[in-house]
C-alpha positions as protocol buffer text, in pm:
chain_id: "A"
residue {
  index: 1
  type: UNK
  ca { x: -102 y: -4 z: 2114 }
}
residue {
  index: 2
  type: UNK
  ca { x: 3 y: -364 z: 2061 }
}
residue {
  index: 3
  type: UNK
  ca { x: 234 y: -596 z: 2247 }
}
residue {
  index: 4
  type: UNK
  ca { x: 576 y: -680 z: 2110 }
}
residue {
  index: 5
  type: UNK
  ca { x: 607 y: -994 z: 1904 }
}
residue {
  index: 6
  type: UNK
  ca { x: 893 y: -1189 z: 1757 }
}
residue {
  index: 7
  type: UNK
  ca { x: 857 y: -1407 z: 1449 }
}
residue {
  index: 8
  type: UNK
  ca { x: 1068 y: -1598 z: 1203 }
}
residue {
  index: 9
  type: UNK
  ca { x: 978 y: -1589 z: 836 }
}
residue {
  index: 10
  type: UNK
  ca { x: 1111 y: -1613 z: 483 }
}
residue {
  index: 11
  type: UNK
  ca { x: 1327 y: -1347 z: 329 }
}
residue {
  index: 12
  type: UNK
  ca { x: 1416 y: -1342 z: -38 }
}
residue {
  index: 13
  type: UNK
  ca { x: 1771 y: -1377 z: -166 }
}
residue {
  index: 14
  type: UNK
  ca { x: 1850 y: -1260 z: -516 }
}
residue {
  index: 15
  type: UNK
  ca { x: 1918 y: -1511 z: -794 }
}
residue {
  index: 16
  type: UNK
  ca { x: 1887 y: -1388 z: -1152 }
}
residue {
  index: 17
  type: UNK
  ca { x: 1591 y: -1165 z: -1067 }
}
residue {
  index: 18
  type: UNK
  ca { x: 1393 y: -1451 z: -907 }
}
residue {
  index: 19
  type: UNK
  ca { x: 1343 y: -1509 z: -537 }
}
residue {
  index: 20
  type: UNK
  ca { x: 1456 y: -1793 z: -315 }
}
residue {
  index: 21
  type: UNK
  ca { x: 1392 y: -1801 z: 58 }
}
residue {
  index: 22
  type: UNK
  ca { x: 1614 y: -1782 z: 367 }
}
residue {
  index: 23
  type: UNK
  ca { x: 1536 y: -1679 z: 725 }
}
residue {
  index: 24
  type: UNK
  ca { x: 1549 y: -1349 z: 906 }
}
residue {
  index: 25
  type: UNK
  ca { x: 1584 y: -1272 z: 1274 }
}
residue {
  index: 26
  type: UNK
  ca { x: 1290 y: -1175 z: 1495 }
}
residue {
  index: 27
  type: UNK
  ca { x: 1157 y: -819 z: 1499 }
}
residue {
  index: 28
  type: UNK
  ca { x: 1012 y: -644 z: 1803 }
}
residue {
  index: 29
  type: UNK
  ca { x: 714 y: -410 z: 1773 }
}
residue {
  index: 30
  type: UNK
  ca { x: 731 y: -78 z: 1960 }
}
residue {
  index: 31
  type: UNK
  ca { x: 423 y: 98 z: 2094 }
}
residue {
  index: 32
  type: UNK
  ca { x: 268 y: 394 z: 1909 }
}
residue {
  index: 33
  type: UNK
  ca { x: 311 y: 614 z: 2217 }
}
residue {
  index: 34
  type: UNK
  ca { x: 303 y: 983 z: 2148 }
}
residue {
  index: 35
  type: UNK
  ca { x: 185 y: 953 z: 1788 }
}
residue {
  index: 36
  type: UNK
  ca { x: -174 y: 1065 z: 1846 }
}
residue {
  index: 37
  type: UNK
  ca { x: -55 y: 1382 z: 2016 }
}
residue {
  index: 38
  type: UNK
  ca { x: 117 y: 1484 z: 1690 }
}
residue {
  index: 39
  type: UNK
  ca { x: -196 y: 1456 z: 1477 }
}
residue {
  index: 40
  type: UNK
  ca { x: -428 y: 1752 z: 1405 }
}
residue {
  index: 41
  type: UNK
  ca { x: -782 y: 1773 z: 1545 }
}
residue {
  index: 42
  type: UNK
  ca { x: -938 y: 1634 z: 1226 }
}
residue {
  index: 43
  type: UNK
  ca { x: -842 y: 1446 z: 911 }
}
residue {
  index: 44
  type: UNK
  ca { x: -1015 y: 1383 z: 578 }
}
residue {
  index: 45
  type: UNK
  ca { x: -1000 y: 1053 z: 387 }
}
residue {
  index: 46
  type: UNK
  ca { x: -1054 y: 1045 z: 10 }
}
residue {
  index: 47
  type: UNK
  ca { x: -1089 y: 691 z: -122 }
}
residue {
  index: 48
  type: UNK
  ca { x: -1281 y: 542 z: 167 }
}
residue {
  index: 49
  type: UNK
  ca { x: -1234 y: 170 z: 107 }
}
residue {
  index: 50
  type: UNK
  ca { x: -1077 y: -99 z: 321 }
}
residue {
  index: 51
  type: UNK
  ca { x: -759 y: 90 z: 412 }
}
residue {
  index: 52
  type: UNK
  ca { x: -943 y: 418 z: 462 }
}
residue {
  index: 53
  type: UNK
  ca { x: -1183 y: 252 z: 706 }
}
residue {
  index: 54
  type: UNK
  ca { x: -894 y: 94 z: 896 }
}
residue {
  index: 55
  type: UNK
  ca { x: -733 y: 436 z: 930 }
}
residue {
  index: 56
  type: UNK
  ca { x: -1063 y: 583 z: 1049 }
}
residue {
  index: 57
  type: UNK
  ca { x: -1097 y: 316 z: 1317 }
}
residue {
  index: 58
  type: UNK
  ca { x: -749 y: 396 z: 1444 }
}
residue {
  index: 59
  type: UNK
  ca { x: -828 y: 768 z: 1447 }
}
residue {
  index: 60
  type: UNK
  ca { x: -1151 y: 700 z: 1634 }
}
residue {
  index: 61
  type: UNK
  ca { x: -937 y: 615 z: 1938 }
}
residue {
  index: 62
  type: UNK
  ca { x: -746 y: 941 z: 1909 }
}
residue {
  index: 63
  type: UNK
  ca { x: -820 y: 1314 z: 1948 }
}
residue {
  index: 64
  type: UNK
  ca { x: -815 y: 1340 z: 1565 }
}
residue {
  index: 65
  type: UNK
  ca { x: -1169 y: 1311 z: 1427 }
}
residue {
  index: 66
  type: UNK
  ca { x: -1190 y: 1112 z: 1101 }
}
residue {
  index: 67
  type: UNK
  ca { x: -1397 y: 1247 z: 811 }
}
residue {
  index: 68
  type: UNK
  ca { x: -1452 y: 1072 z: 477 }
}
residue {
  index: 69
  type: UNK
  ca { x: -1565 y: 1157 z: 126 }
}
residue {
  index: 70
  type: UNK
  ca { x: -1820 y: 917 z: -26 }
}
residue {
  index: 71
  type: UNK
  ca { x: -1966 y: 888 z: -373 }
}
residue {
  index: 72
  type: UNK
  ca { x: -2243 y: 641 z: -285 }
}
residue {
  index: 73
  type: UNK
  ca { x: -2524 y: 796 z: -77 }
}
residue {
  index: 74
  type: UNK
  ca { x: -2631 y: 450 z: 46 }
}
residue {
  index: 75
  type: UNK
  ca { x: -2316 y: 427 z: 253 }
}
residue {
  index: 76
  type: UNK
  ca { x: -2435 y: 722 z: 459 }
}
residue {
  index: 77
  type: UNK
  ca { x: -2700 y: 493 z: 606 }
}
residue {
  index: 78
  type: UNK
  ca { x: -2445 y: 245 z: 736 }
}
residue {
  index: 79
  type: UNK
  ca { x: -2290 y: 289 z: 1083 }
}
residue {
  index: 80
  type: UNK
  ca { x: -1935 y: 416 z: 1070 }
}
residue {
  index: 81
  type: UNK
  ca { x: -1680 y: 583 z: 1296 }
}
residue {
  index: 82
  type: UNK
  ca { x: -1607 y: 857 z: 1041 }
}
residue {
  index: 83
  type: UNK
  ca { x: -1810 y: 1170 z: 975 }
}
residue {
  index: 84
  type: UNK
  ca { x: -1901 y: 1134 z: 608 }
}
residue {
  index: 85
  type: UNK
  ca { x: -2009 y: 1360 z: 327 }
}
residue {
  index: 86
  type: UNK
  ca { x: -2099 y: 1304 z: -38 }
}
residue {
  index: 87
  type: UNK
  ca { x: -1832 y: 1409 z: -283 }
}
residue {
  index: 88
  type: UNK
  ca { x: -1761 y: 1276 z: -632 }
}
residue {
  index: 89
  type: UNK
  ca { x: -1385 y: 1292 z: -688 }
}
residue {
  index: 90
  type: UNK
  ca { x: -1446 y: 1302 z: -1064 }
}
residue {
  index: 91
  type: UNK
  ca { x: -1679 y: 1601 z: -1026 }
}
residue {
  index: 92
  type: UNK
  ca { x: -1475 y: 1783 z: -763 }
}
residue {
  index: 93
  type: UNK
  ca { x: -1575 y: 2077 z: -551 }
}
residue {
  index: 94
  type: UNK
  ca { x: -1370 y: 2285 z: -311 }
}
residue {
  index: 95
  type: UNK
  ca { x: -1361 y: 2111 z: 28 }
}
residue {
  index: 96
  type: UNK
  ca { x: -1223 y: 2407 z: 221 }
}
residue {
  index: 97
  type: UNK
  ca { x: -940 y: 2402 z: 474 }
}
residue {
  index: 98
  type: UNK
  ca { x: -807 y: 2072 z: 610 }
}
residue {
  index: 99
  type: UNK
  ca { x: -498 y: 2010 z: 824 }
}
residue {
  index: 100
  type: UNK
  ca { x: -460 y: 1653 z: 697 }
}
residue {
  index: 101
  type: UNK
  ca { x: -581 y: 1459 z: 393 }
}
residue {
  index: 102
  type: UNK
  ca { x: -528 y: 1088 z: 325 }
}
residue {
  index: 103
  type: UNK
  ca { x: -561 y: 1029 z: -50 }
}
residue {
  index: 104
  type: UNK
  ca { x: -632 y: 659 z: -99 }
}
residue {
  index: 105
  type: UNK
  ca { x: -837 y: 687 z: -420 }
}
residue {
  index: 106
  type: UNK
  ca { x: -708 y: 490 z: -721 }
}
residue {
  index: 107
  type: UNK
  ca { x: -611 y: 678 z: -1036 }
}
residue {
  index: 108
  type: UNK
  ca { x: -854 y: 725 z: -1318 }
}
residue {
  index: 109
  type: UNK
  ca { x: -796 y: 479 z: -1603 }
}
residue {
  index: 110
  type: UNK
  ca { x: -894 y: 681 z: -1911 }
}
residue {
  index: 111
  type: UNK
  ca { x: -529 y: 745 z: -1995 }
}
residue {
  index: 112
  type: UNK
  ca { x: -184 y: 687 z: -1850 }
}
residue {
  index: 113
  type: UNK
  ca { x: -202 y: 987 z: -1616 }
}
residue {
  index: 114
  type: UNK
  ca { x: -418 y: 1050 z: -1312 }
}
residue {
  index: 115
  type: UNK
  ca { x: -678 y: 1295 z: -1439 }
}
residue {
  index: 116
  type: UNK
  ca { x: -888 y: 1234 z: -1127 }
}
residue {
  index: 117
  type: UNK
  ca { x: -626 y: 1364 z: -886 }
}
residue {
  index: 118
  type: UNK
  ca { x: -513 y: 1647 z: -1112 }
}
residue {
  index: 119
  type: UNK
  ca { x: -870 y: 1767 z: -1159 }
}
residue {
  index: 120
  type: UNK
  ca { x: -943 y: 1745 z: -789 }
}
residue {
  index: 121
  type: UNK
  ca { x: -635 y: 1944 z: -692 }
}
residue {
  index: 122
  type: UNK
  ca { x: -723 y: 2213 z: -947 }
}
residue {
  index: 123
  type: UNK
  ca { x: -1068 y: 2255 z: -790 }
}
residue {
  index: 124
  type: UNK
  ca { x: -938 y: 2324 z: -440 }
}
residue {
  index: 125
  type: UNK
  ca { x: -933 y: 2678 z: -304 }
}
residue {
  index: 126
  type: UNK
  ca { x: -885 y: 2607 z: 66 }
}
residue {
  index: 127
  type: UNK
  ca { x: -565 y: 2525 z: 252 }
}
residue {
  index: 128
  type: UNK
  ca { x: -471 y: 2157 z: 281 }
}
residue {
  index: 129
  type: UNK
  ca { x: -174 y: 2146 z: 514 }
}
residue {
  index: 130
  type: UNK
  ca { x: -57 y: 1789 z: 455 }
}
residue {
  index: 131
  type: UNK
  ca { x: -145 y: 1507 z: 213 }
}
residue {
  index: 132
  type: UNK
  ca { x: -50 y: 1144 z: 268 }
}
residue {
  index: 133
  type: UNK
  ca { x: -68 y: 966 z: -68 }
}
residue {
  index: 134
  type: UNK
  ca { x: -57 y: 592 z: -143 }
}
residue {
  index: 135
  type: UNK
  ca { x: 149 y: 514 z: -453 }
}
residue {
  index: 136
  type: UNK
  ca { x: 312 y: 193 z: -577 }
}
residue {
  index: 137
  type: UNK
  ca { x: 663 y: 48 z: -628 }
}
residue {
  index: 138
  type: UNK
  ca { x: 557 y: -6 z: -991 }
}
residue {
  index: 139
  type: UNK
  ca { x: 693 y: 346 z: -1048 }
}
residue {
  index: 140
  type: UNK
  ca { x: 1040 y: 185 z: -1054 }
}
residue {
  index: 141
  type: UNK
  ca { x: 969 y: -71 z: -1323 }
}
residue {
  index: 142
  type: UNK
  ca { x: 1172 y: -392 z: -1327 }
}
residue {
  index: 143
  type: UNK
  ca { x: 1479 y: -392 z: -1100 }
}
residue {
  index: 144
  type: UNK
  ca { x: 1595 y: -751 z: -1168 }
}
residue {
  index: 145
  type: UNK
  ca { x: 1537 y: -855 z: -808 }
}
residue {
  index: 146
  type: UNK
  ca { x: 1776 y: -596 z: -663 }
}
residue {
  index: 147
  type: UNK
  ca { x: 1735 y: -440 z: -319 }
}
residue {
  index: 148
  type: UNK
  ca { x: 1631 y: -80 z: -387 }
}
residue {
  index: 149
  type: UNK
  ca { x: 1566 y: 229 z: -177 }
}
residue {
  index: 150
  type: UNK
  ca { x: 1343 y: 527 z: -246 }
}
residue {
  index: 151
  type: UNK
  ca { x: 1613 y: 703 z: -450 }
}
residue {
  index: 152
  type: UNK
  ca { x: 1600 y: 437 z: -722 }
}
residue {
  index: 153
  type: UNK
  ca { x: 1540 y: 579 z: -1072 }
}
residue {
  index: 154
  type: UNK
  ca { x: 1172 y: 600 z: -1166 }
}
residue {
  index: 155
  type: UNK
  ca { x: 1112 y: 408 z: -1489 }
}
residue {
  index: 156
  type: UNK
  ca { x: 763 y: 251 z: -1486 }
}
residue {
  index: 157
  type: UNK
  ca { x: 685 y: -3 z: -1755 }
}
residue {
  index: 158
  type: UNK
  ca { x: 320 y: -76 z: -1665 }
}
residue {
  index: 159
  type: UNK
  ca { x: 19 y: 151 z: -1706 }
}
residue {
  index: 160
  type: UNK
  ca { x: -51 y: 138 z: -1332 }
}
residue {
  index: 161
  type: UNK
  ca { x: 306 y: 251 z: -1263 }
}
residue {
  index: 162
  type: UNK
  ca { x: 283 y: 538 z: -1510 }
}
residue {
  index: 163
  type: UNK
  ca { x: -47 y: 658 z: -1360 }
}
residue {
  index: 164
  type: UNK
  ca { x: 96 y: 657 z: -1009 }
}
residue {
  index: 165
  type: UNK
  ca { x: 409 y: 838 z: -1119 }
}
residue {
  index: 166
  type: UNK
  ca { x: 193 y: 1103 z: -1283 }
}
residue {
  index: 167
  type: UNK
  ca { x: 4 y: 1140 z: -955 }
}
residue {
  index: 168
  type: UNK
  ca { x: 327 y: 1171 z: -756 }
}
residue {
  index: 169
  type: UNK
  ca { x: 450 y: 1441 z: -992 }
}
residue {
  index: 170
  type: UNK
  ca { x: 119 y: 1627 z: -973 }
}
residue {
  index: 171
  type: UNK
  ca { x: 135 y: 1629 z: -594 }
}
residue {
  index: 172
  type: UNK
  ca { x: 499 y: 1738 z: -582 }
}
residue {
  index: 173
  type: UNK
  ca { x: 418 y: 2023 z: -823 }
}
residue {
  index: 174
  type: UNK
  ca { x: 123 y: 2117 z: -600 }
}
residue {
  index: 175
  type: UNK
  ca { x: 361 y: 2123 z: -303 }
}
residue {
  index: 176
  type: UNK
  ca { x: 616 y: 2333 z: -493 }
}
residue {
  index: 177
  type: UNK
  ca { x: 350 y: 2601 z: -542 }
}
residue {
  index: 178
  type: UNK
  ca { x: 326 y: 2643 z: -164 }
}
residue {
  index: 179
  type: UNK
  ca { x: -10 y: 2467 z: -138 }
}
residue {
  index: 180
  type: UNK
  ca { x: 90 y: 2223 z: 137 }
}
residue {
  index: 181
  type: UNK
  ca { x: 309 y: 1922 z: 217 }
}
residue {
  index: 182
  type: UNK
  ca { x: 304 y: 1582 z: 48 }
}
residue {
  index: 183
  type: UNK
  ca { x: 421 y: 1249 z: 187 }
}
residue {
  index: 184
  type: UNK
  ca { x: 429 y: 960 z: -62 }
}
residue {
  index: 185
  type: UNK
  ca { x: 391 y: 599 z: 49 }
}
residue {
  index: 186
  type: UNK
  ca { x: 501 y: 342 z: -210 }
}
residue {
  index: 187
  type: UNK
  ca { x: 297 y: 39 z: -113 }
}
residue {
  index: 188
  type: UNK
  ca { x: 337 y: -313 z: -261 }
}
residue {
  index: 189
  type: UNK
  ca { x: 83 y: -595 z: -241 }
}
residue {
  index: 190
  type: UNK
  ca { x: -163 y: -558 z: 46 }
}
residue {
  index: 191
  type: UNK
  ca { x: -301 y: -862 z: 225 }
}
residue {
  index: 192
  type: UNK
  ca { x: -523 y: -902 z: 529 }
}
residue {
  index: 193
  type: UNK
  ca { x: -867 y: -1019 z: 643 }
}
residue {
  index: 194
  type: UNK
  ca { x: -1102 y: -1012 z: 346 }
}
residue {
  index: 195
  type: UNK
  ca { x: -814 y: -962 z: 101 }
}
residue {
  index: 196
  type: UNK
  ca { x: -689 y: -1318 z: 42 }
}
residue {
  index: 197
  type: UNK
  ca { x: -705 y: -1468 z: -312 }
}
residue {
  index: 198
  type: UNK
  ca { x: -972 y: -1722 z: -220 }
}
residue {
  index: 199
  type: UNK
  ca { x: -1160 y: -1725 z: -552 }
}
residue {
  index: 200
  type: UNK
  ca { x: -841 y: -1741 z: -754 }
}
residue {
  index: 201
  type: UNK
  ca { x: -729 y: -2046 z: -560 }
}
residue {
  index: 202
  type: UNK
  ca { x: -1072 y: -2210 z: -586 }
}
residue {
  index: 203
  type: UNK
  ca { x: -1064 y: -2164 z: -962 }
}
residue {
  index: 204
  type: UNK
  ca { x: -728 y: -2342 z: -977 }
}
residue {
  index: 205
  type: UNK
  ca { x: -555 y: -2065 z: -1170 }
}
residue {
  index: 206
  type: UNK
  ca { x: -185 y: -2133 z: -1226 }
}
residue {
  index: 207
  type: UNK
  ca { x: 123 y: -1965 z: -1084 }
}
residue {
  index: 208
  type: UNK
  ca { x: 484 y: -1939 z: -1198 }
}
residue {
  index: 209
  type: UNK
  ca { x: 705 y: -2207 z: -1046 }
}
residue {
  index: 210
  type: UNK
  ca { x: 860 y: -2087 z: -717 }
}
residue {
  index: 211
  type: UNK
  ca { x: 1218 y: -2113 z: -845 }
}
residue {
  index: 212
  type: UNK
  ca { x: 1127 y: -1886 z: -1141 }
}
residue {
  index: 213
  type: UNK
  ca { x: 887 y: -1651 z: -963 }
}
residue {
  index: 214
  type: UNK
  ca { x: 991 y: -1283 z: -941 }
}
residue {
  index: 215
  type: UNK
  ca { x: 1060 y: -1116 z: -609 }
}
residue {
  index: 216
  type: UNK
  ca { x: 758 y: -944 z: -458 }
}
residue {
  index: 217
  type: UNK
  ca { x: 690 y: -742 z: -144 }
}
residue {
  index: 218
  type: UNK
  ca { x: 388 y: -723 z: 82 }
}
residue {
  index: 219
  type: UNK
  ca { x: 235 y: -539 z: 374 }
}
residue {
  index: 220
  type: UNK
  ca { x: -50 y: -638 z: 606 }
}
residue {
  index: 221
  type: UNK
  ca { x: -352 y: -407 z: 576 }
}
residue {
  index: 222
  type: UNK
  ca { x: -346 y: -324 z: 948 }
}
residue {
  index: 223
  type: UNK
  ca { x: 22 y: -235 z: 927 }
}
residue {
  index: 224
  type: UNK
  ca { x: -45 y: -10 z: 628 }
}
residue {
  index: 225
  type: UNK
  ca { x: -315 y: 177 z: 820 }
}
residue {
  index: 226
  type: UNK
  ca { x: -76 y: 229 z: 1111 }
}
residue {
  index: 227
  type: UNK
  ca { x: 203 y: 336 z: 877 }
}
residue {
  index: 228
  type: UNK
  ca { x: -26 y: 598 z: 722 }
}
residue {
  index: 229
  type: UNK
  ca { x: -69 y: 757 z: 1067 }
}
residue {
  index: 230
  type: UNK
  ca { x: 306 y: 745 z: 1123 }
}
residue {
  index: 231
  type: UNK
  ca { x: 352 y: 923 z: 790 }
}
residue {
  index: 232
  type: UNK
  ca { x: 102 y: 1190 z: 891 }
}
residue {
  index: 233
  type: UNK
  ca { x: 286 y: 1246 z: 1219 }
}
residue {
  index: 234
  type: UNK
  ca { x: 652 y: 1202 z: 1123 }
}
residue {
  index: 235
  type: UNK
  ca { x: 677 y: 1216 z: 743 }
}
residue {
  index: 236
  type: UNK
  ca { x: 906 y: 1473 z: 580 }
}
residue {
  index: 237
  type: UNK
  ca { x: 757 y: 1696 z: 313 }
}
residue {
  index: 238
  type: UNK
  ca { x: 824 y: 1571 z: -39 }
}
residue {
  index: 239
  type: UNK
  ca { x: 968 y: 1237 z: 76 }
}
residue {
  index: 240
  type: UNK
  ca { x: 872 y: 892 z: -47 }
}
residue {
  index: 241
  type: UNK
  ca { x: 866 y: 588 z: 181 }
}
residue {
  index: 242
  type: UNK
  ca { x: 849 y: 215 z: 112 }
}
residue {
  index: 243
  type: UNK
  ca { x: 569 y: 72 z: 326 }
}
residue {
  index: 244
  type: UNK
  ca { x: 655 y: -296 z: 318 }
}
residue {
  index: 245
  type: UNK
  ca { x: 715 y: -559 z: 585 }
}
residue {
  index: 246
  type: UNK
  ca { x: 1080 y: -574 z: 479 }
}
residue {
  index: 247
  type: UNK
  ca { x: 1069 y: -948 z: 411 }
}
residue {
  index: 248
  type: UNK
  ca { x: 1031 y: -1005 z: 36 }
}
residue {
  index: 249
  type: UNK
  ca { x: 936 y: -1345 z: -95 }
}
residue {
  index: 250
  type: UNK
  ca { x: 770 y: -1428 z: -427 }
}
residue {
  index: 251
  type: UNK
  ca { x: 425 y: -1438 z: -581 }
}
residue {
  index: 252
  type: UNK
  ca { x: 443 y: -1818 z: -580 }
}
residue {
  index: 253
  type: UNK
  ca { x: 529 y: -1826 z: -211 }
}
residue {
  index: 254
  type: UNK
  ca { x: 230 y: -1605 z: -132 }
}
residue {
  index: 255
  type: UNK
  ca { x: -25 y: -1817 z: -322 }
}
residue {
  index: 256
  type: UNK
  ca { x: 115 y: -2144 z: -188 }
}
residue {
  index: 257
  type: UNK
  ca { x: 99 y: -2016 z: 170 }
}
residue {
  index: 258
  type: UNK
  ca { x: -257 y: -1889 z: 121 }
}
residue {
  index: 259
  type: UNK
  ca { x: -368 y: -2226 z: -16 }
}
residue {
  index: 260
  type: UNK
  ca { x: -216 y: -2403 z: 284 }
}
residue {
  index: 261
  type: UNK
  ca { x: -379 y: -2161 z: 525 }
}
residue {
  index: 262
  type: UNK
  ca { x: -723 y: -2193 z: 365 }
}
residue {
  index: 263
  type: UNK
  ca { x: -709 y: -2570 z: 316 }
}
residue {
  index: 264
  type: UNK
  ca { x: -741 y: -2536 z: -62 }
}
residue {
  index: 265
  type: UNK
  ca { x: -555 y: -2731 z: -333 }
}
residue {
  index: 266
  type: UNK
  ca { x: -215 y: -2600 z: -431 }
}
residue {
  index: 267
  type: UNK
  ca { x: -231 y: -2393 z: -751 }
}
residue {
  index: 268
  type: UNK
  ca { x: -87 y: -2552 z: -1066 }
}
residue {
  index: 269
  type: UNK
  ca { x: 271 y: -2446 z: -1142 }
}
residue {
  index: 270
  type: UNK
  ca { x: 392 y: -2340 z: -1485 }
}
residue {
  index: 271
  type: UNK
  ca { x: 727 y: -2247 z: -1633 }
}
residue {
  index: 272
  type: UNK
  ca { x: 781 y: -1874 z: -1670 }
}
residue {
  index: 273
  type: UNK
  ca { x: 739 y: -1893 z: -2049 }
}
residue {
  index: 274
  type: UNK
  ca { x: 421 y: -2100 z: -2026 }
}
residue {
  index: 275
  type: UNK
  ca { x: 266 y: -1867 z: -1769 }
}
residue {
  index: 276
  type: UNK
  ca { x: 258 y: -1569 z: -2004 }
}
residue {
  index: 277
  type: UNK
  ca { x: -6 y: -1740 z: -2219 }
}
residue {
  index: 278
  type: UNK
  ca { x: -206 y: -1865 z: -1919 }
}
residue {
  index: 279
  type: UNK
  ca { x: -215 y: -1557 z: -1694 }
}
residue {
  index: 280
  type: UNK
  ca { x: -427 y: -1246 z: -1743 }
}
residue {
  index: 281
  type: UNK
  ca { x: -246 y: -937 z: -1875 }
}
residue {
  index: 282
  type: UNK
  ca { x: -294 y: -768 z: -1536 }
}
residue {
  index: 283
  type: UNK
  ca { x: -140 y: -1060 z: -1347 }
}
residue {
  index: 284
  type: UNK
  ca { x: 140 y: -1099 z: -1601 }
}
residue {
  index: 285
  type: UNK
  ca { x: 238 y: -735 z: -1555 }
}
residue {
  index: 286
  type: UNK
  ca { x: 341 y: -827 z: -1199 }
}
residue {
  index: 287
  type: UNK
  ca { x: 549 y: -1118 z: -1331 }
}
residue {
  index: 288
  type: UNK
  ca { x: 751 y: -883 z: -1550 }
}
residue {
  index: 289
  type: UNK
  ca { x: 885 y: -686 z: -1255 }
}
residue {
  index: 290
  type: UNK
  ca { x: 1110 y: -805 z: -974 }
}
residue {
  index: 291
  type: UNK
  ca { x: 1241 y: -594 z: -688 }
}
residue {
  index: 292
  type: UNK
  ca { x: 1308 y: -605 z: -315 }
}
residue {
  index: 293
  type: UNK
  ca { x: 1221 y: -296 z: -114 }
}
residue {
  index: 294
  type: UNK
  ca { x: 1449 y: -155 z: 153 }
}
residue {
  index: 295
  type: UNK
  ca { x: 1257 y: -14 z: 449 }
}
residue {
  index: 296
  type: UNK
  ca { x: 1529 y: 173 z: 638 }
}
residue {
  index: 297
  type: UNK
  ca { x: 1363 y: 509 z: 578 }
}
residue {
  index: 298
  type: UNK
  ca { x: 1025 y: 376 z: 696 }
}
residue {
  index: 299
  type: UNK
  ca { x: 1178 y: 256 z: 1021 }
}
residue {
  index: 300
  type: UNK
  ca { x: 1410 y: 549 z: 1093 }
}
residue {
  index: 301
  type: UNK
  ca { x: 1214 y: 854 z: 975 }
}
residue {
  index: 302
  type: UNK
  ca { x: 859 y: 732 z: 1031 }
}
residue {
  index: 303
  type: UNK
  ca { x: 954 y: 543 z: 1349 }
}
residue {
  index: 304
  type: UNK
  ca { x: 754 y: 246 z: 1223 }
}
residue {
  index: 305
  type: UNK
  ca { x: 800 y: -127 z: 1273 }
}
residue {
  index: 306
  type: UNK
  ca { x: 543 y: -367 z: 1122 }
}
residue {
  index: 307
  type: UNK
  ca { x: 339 y: -574 z: 1361 }
}
residue {
  index: 308
  type: UNK
  ca { x: 352 y: -850 z: 1098 }
}
residue {
  index: 309
  type: UNK
  ca { x: 714 y: -864 z: 971 }
}
residue {
  index: 310
  type: UNK
  ca { x: 651 y: -1150 z: 726 }
}
residue {
  index: 311
  type: UNK
  ca { x: 381 y: -1372 z: 577 }
}
residue {
  index: 312
  type: UNK
  ca { x: 440 y: -1640 z: 840 }
}
residue {
  index: 313
  type: UNK
  ca { x: 323 y: -1402 z: 1114 }
}
residue {
  index: 314
  type: UNK
  ca { x: 66 y: -1207 z: 915 }
}
residue {
  index: 315
  type: UNK
  ca { x: -135 y: -1466 z: 724 }
}
residue {
  index: 316
  type: UNK
  ca { x: -281 y: -1647 z: 1030 }
}
residue {
  index: 317
  type: UNK
  ca { x: -436 y: -1316 z: 1142 }
}
residue {
  index: 318
  type: UNK
  ca { x: -639 y: -1309 z: 821 }
}
residue {
  index: 319
  type: UNK
  ca { x: -867 y: -1593 z: 927 }
}
residue {
  index: 320
  type: UNK
  ca { x: -903 y: -1525 z: 1300 }
}
């Protein structure tokens, strides 16, 4: 589906939970041959935002017809490749039988569980054969910059991590009752066209100094959409997968690179202690966690290699 590429980019090396940068060897991208033949005739997408629409566009070129659930009736008037229907996930109704569901909807925020997903699952009476769910590495909590795989202990410290863990547990319980199969994708920061921190950089908001910045992981939005199809085709029931480019860097590295790419001033840099008072609580919650995600399972079981293996190769595509 895309030609092979090779790129050099930064990879994080551990130092007291912070990230410094070295180099990694080039990575070659294989074709997605044979994947479409493993997909069912139709798929439903709940949470039809940027990633959902990217998945639908990929499915549009396959024998699998994309369908999507929408809350806003005005979106029905807009051209789209998916067949759409109105459905409020917070006022759920039975959607009938589906061979494949992509659940990309964020958790509800009323508490530290995911009442939205739990309520929706309880309302279903039809057969959903397979669910691909997007979760987050925040379910691990802080790992002090260590390389971790999907068997790492789950100990979320943020509200977003606790909500996603509740959703994972709800889905695994649903699977244990014989309702269908669940594949969990633990997805770090997503970047891509239309997703760069332009306003944040224009406002001159500060960052933690690079030498003190925690390790972070990223995935290009187009790669995430492709990985979701690989999960639908190859994923093992009940398994979790890290969907990351495999080249961790740091939050500081990301913002500095984005500023360079966009021709904007470099963000001010603060010491780690100073940053806590200057950053929003939501942004600071990311500073309190440091981990590097292994992607062996993604590559071996899902047969997936990112088209953009690092920020150096992926960021230029965001402005083309």
